[in-house]
Rosetta silent file (secondary structure, phi, psi, omega in degrees, C-alpha in Angstrom):
SEQUENCE: XXXXXXXXXXXXXXXXXXXXXXXXXXXXXXXXXXXXXXXXXXXXXXXXXXXXXXXXXXXXXXXXXXXXXXXXXXXXXXXXXXXXXXXXXXXXXXXXXXXXXXXXX
SCORE:     score description
SCORE:     0.000 S_00000001
   1 L     0.000  126.911 -178.613   50.193   20.080  -15.688 S_00000001
   2 L   -85.046  139.717  175.704   48.118   22.904  -17.142 S_00000001
   3 L   -66.565  147.976  178.232   46.344   22.420  -20.458 S_00000001
   4 L  -136.143   80.532 -175.420   47.716   24.462  -23.331 S_00000001
   5 E   -77.340  127.712  177.032   45.112   24.239  -26.114 S_00000001
   6 E  -129.761  144.535  177.739   46.313   25.442  -29.519 S_00000001
   7 E   -71.238  130.372 -179.039   44.514   25.507  -32.849 S_00000001
   8 E  -110.854  -28.831 -178.005   46.017   22.924  -35.178 S_00000001
   9 E  -169.780  168.048  166.658   43.607   22.988  -38.143 S_00000001
  10 E   -87.452  150.276  178.753   40.122   23.722  -39.350 S_00000001
  11 H   -53.772  -41.724 -177.353   37.787   20.718  -39.350 S_00000001
  12 H   -68.376  -16.676  179.271   37.490   21.057  -43.150 S_00000001
  13 H   -70.663  -21.761 -172.380   41.299   20.818  -43.566 S_00000001
  14 L  -135.662   79.289 -178.879   41.262   17.148  -42.545 S_00000001
  15 L   -67.581  164.090  179.852   38.220   15.275  -43.894 S_00000001
  16 L   -51.492  136.490  179.296   37.373   11.739  -42.718 S_00000001
  17 L    85.517    6.372 -177.696   40.001    9.203  -43.779 S_00000001
  18 L  -120.613  171.243  177.275   42.764   11.778  -44.151 S_00000001
  19 E  -141.309  162.205  174.666   45.774   13.026  -42.245 S_00000001
  20 E  -152.570  164.079 -179.437   47.913   16.122  -42.229 S_00000001
  21 E  -113.975  134.960  179.195   51.091   17.461  -40.714 S_00000001
  22 E  -139.476  158.897  172.773   51.215   20.690  -38.724 S_00000001
  23 E  -106.009  129.618  177.884   53.643   22.541  -36.500 S_00000001
  24 E  -131.508  117.518 -174.210   52.341   23.510  -33.056 S_00000001
  25 L    62.521 -125.334  177.743   54.723   25.328  -30.769 S_00000001
  26 L  -106.658   21.006 -175.953   58.027   23.538  -31.292 S_00000001
  27 E  -113.676  146.406  167.840   56.397   20.194  -32.145 S_00000001
  28 E   -94.598  127.519 -174.497   55.537   18.477  -35.410 S_00000001
  29 E  -121.604  135.979  173.420   52.052   17.027  -35.033 S_00000001
  30 E  -102.169  122.191 -179.810   50.245   14.441  -37.164 S_00000001
  31 E  -108.700  135.641 -176.975   46.479   14.955  -37.188 S_00000001
  32 E  -128.940  144.912  175.046   44.147   12.161  -38.288 S_00000001
  33 E  -117.950  109.386  178.626   40.405   12.011  -38.946 S_00000001
  34 E  -107.939  104.148  178.383   38.940    8.548  -38.360 S_00000001
  35 L    53.147   41.151  177.366   35.241    8.549  -39.264 S_00000001
  36 L    87.671   -3.134  178.183   34.826   12.150  -38.098 S_00000001
  37 E  -107.559  128.780 -175.804   36.815   11.714  -34.885 S_00000001
  38 E   -90.906  142.803  176.806   40.152   13.507  -34.646 S_00000001
  39 E  -137.441  145.795 -179.867   43.334   12.011  -33.184 S_00000001
  40 E  -132.388  133.280  175.951   46.793   13.573  -32.907 S_00000001
  41 E  -123.250  159.978  168.323   50.190   11.908  -32.530 S_00000001
  42 E   -53.272  132.097 -172.750   53.703   13.221  -32.393 S_00000001
  43 L   -80.017   -2.525 -177.155   54.416   13.716  -36.095 S_00000001
  44 E  -106.641  116.142  179.873   57.906   12.206  -36.055 S_00000001
  45 L   -60.493  135.623 -177.980   58.082    8.426  -36.416 S_00000001
  46 L   -71.314  -11.322 -178.401   60.268    6.923  -33.659 S_00000001
  47 L   -71.282  -68.770  178.630   61.996    4.619  -36.149 S_00000001
  48 L  -140.225   28.846  172.516   64.008    7.085  -38.265 S_00000001
  49 L    81.382   19.448  178.863   62.070   10.329  -38.058 S_00000001
  50 L   -64.116  158.234 -177.118   59.632    9.788  -40.905 S_00000001
  51 E   -86.012   95.684 -176.947   56.644   12.164  -41.284 S_00000001
  52 H   -60.287  -33.304 -179.881   53.645   10.291  -39.843 S_00000001
  53 H   -66.565  -14.091  177.510   51.257   13.055  -40.914 S_00000001
  54 H  -104.494    8.428  178.835   52.163   12.288  -44.521 S_00000001
  55 L   -79.311  174.004  178.071   51.584    8.563  -44.095 S_00000001
  56 E   -92.158  135.818 -179.729   48.636    6.603  -45.433 S_00000001
  57 E  -107.895  119.738  175.813   45.658    6.195  -43.121 S_00000001
  58 E  -123.577  112.444 -173.328   43.539    3.055  -43.499 S_00000001
  59 L    63.934 -119.813  179.769   40.803    2.869  -40.899 S_00000001
  60 L  -109.355   14.573 -177.441   42.589    3.810  -37.680 S_00000001
  61 E  -110.060  124.746  174.129   46.064    2.635  -38.773 S_00000001
  62 E  -102.029  140.188  176.853   48.664    5.026  -40.141 S_00000001
  63 E  -113.096  121.526  179.525   51.632    3.679  -42.087 S_00000001
  64 L   -61.534  132.376 -176.774   54.797    5.767  -42.019 S_00000001
  65 L   -69.757  -15.946 -177.172   55.751    6.629  -45.624 S_00000001
  66 L   -83.385  -52.120 -173.409   59.459    5.998  -45.044 S_00000001
  67 L  -134.177   10.090  171.670   59.731    2.459  -43.696 S_00000001
  68 L    80.749   11.390  175.802   56.197    1.210  -43.151 S_00000001
  69 L   -63.011  140.365 -176.292   55.945    1.340  -39.366 S_00000001
  70 E  -120.805  136.715 -179.824   52.260    1.200  -38.412 S_00000001
  71 E  -132.200  144.933  169.648   50.473    2.805  -35.484 S_00000001
  72 E   -79.184  117.163 -174.385   46.896    2.881  -34.245 S_00000001
  73 L   -69.941  -17.122  179.341   46.197    6.624  -34.276 S_00000001
  74 L   -75.864  -34.056 -174.831   43.655    6.259  -31.450 S_00000001
  75 L  -119.293  -16.970 -175.043   46.150    4.852  -28.939 S_00000001
  76 L    82.496    1.221 -176.536   49.581    5.360  -30.505 S_00000001
  77 E   -71.796  131.969  173.489   50.267    1.613  -30.241 S_00000001
  78 E   -67.142  144.763 -171.298   52.717    0.144  -32.733 S_00000001
  79 L   -80.597  -20.929  178.097   51.035   -2.688  -34.615 S_00000001
  80 L  -111.418  -16.340  178.024   53.691   -5.382  -34.207 S_00000001
  81 L  -126.045   87.952 -172.658   55.286   -4.308  -30.925 S_00000001
  82 L   -61.570  -17.901  178.485   52.428   -3.522  -28.553 S_00000001
  83 L   -77.555  -15.648  178.313   54.850   -2.299  -25.869 S_00000001
  84 L   -89.698  115.259  179.374   55.868    0.597  -28.144 S_00000001
  85 E  -121.392  118.648 -179.229   53.394    3.439  -27.730 S_00000001
  86 L   -79.757  135.744 -175.857   53.950    6.612  -29.735 S_00000001
  87 L   -67.266  143.893  179.326   52.999    9.779  -27.790 S_00000001
  88 E  -127.026 -176.318 -178.067   49.805   11.563  -28.657 S_00000001
  89 E  -130.195  146.761  170.797   47.885   14.682  -27.746 S_00000001
  90 L   -66.916  143.621 -176.362   44.410   15.326  -26.383 S_00000001
  91 E  -129.059  142.114  170.379   42.161   16.732  -29.118 S_00000001
  92 E  -143.659  157.514  178.972   38.976   18.766  -29.058 S_00000001
  93 E  -117.638  129.656  177.305   36.845   20.491  -31.674 S_00000001
  94 E  -139.193  127.115  173.844   35.344   23.928  -31.102 S_00000001
  95 L    50.634   43.481  175.836   33.543   26.152  -33.613 S_00000001
  96 L    79.187    7.653  176.703   34.894   24.319  -36.655 S_00000001
  97 E  -119.846  151.755  178.683   38.511   24.261  -35.465 S_00000001
  98 E  -104.769  127.775  179.452   40.599   21.389  -34.142 S_00000001
  99 E  -118.154  148.432  173.072   42.689   22.067  -31.045 S_00000001
 100 E  -123.793  155.296  179.075   45.348   19.955  -29.351 S_00000001
 101 E   -97.940  110.283  177.687   46.703   20.165  -25.837 S_00000001
 102 L   -83.635   -2.699 -179.783   50.457   20.755  -25.866 S_00000001
 103 L    62.930 -141.526 -176.461   50.522   20.672  -22.049 S_00000001
 104 L   -89.880   14.312 -177.401   53.410   22.521  -20.472 S_00000001
 105 L   -64.129    0.000    0.000   55.636   22.197  -23.570 S_00000001
């Protein structure tokens, strides 16, 4: 699978402790900044399609604003059902921009 790096945001768009929602290709992506380190998950909650990028981020845990499902943004692991792992994206920062790898999507 070939990397497909796309710009998702400027570093300043997502300060530490915040999250945002972006569209990249045909995907909705939730971007999170945990203590200066960026993480990206699929932006659609697997429960009923809530917007994870608009959820509240406390430490490394995002809470979906619709029904309260919680995920560790570093690993995508659901907090009460460890076998449920929400898909994420590789992230890198270059020249003040945040990029994610959409792969072959």
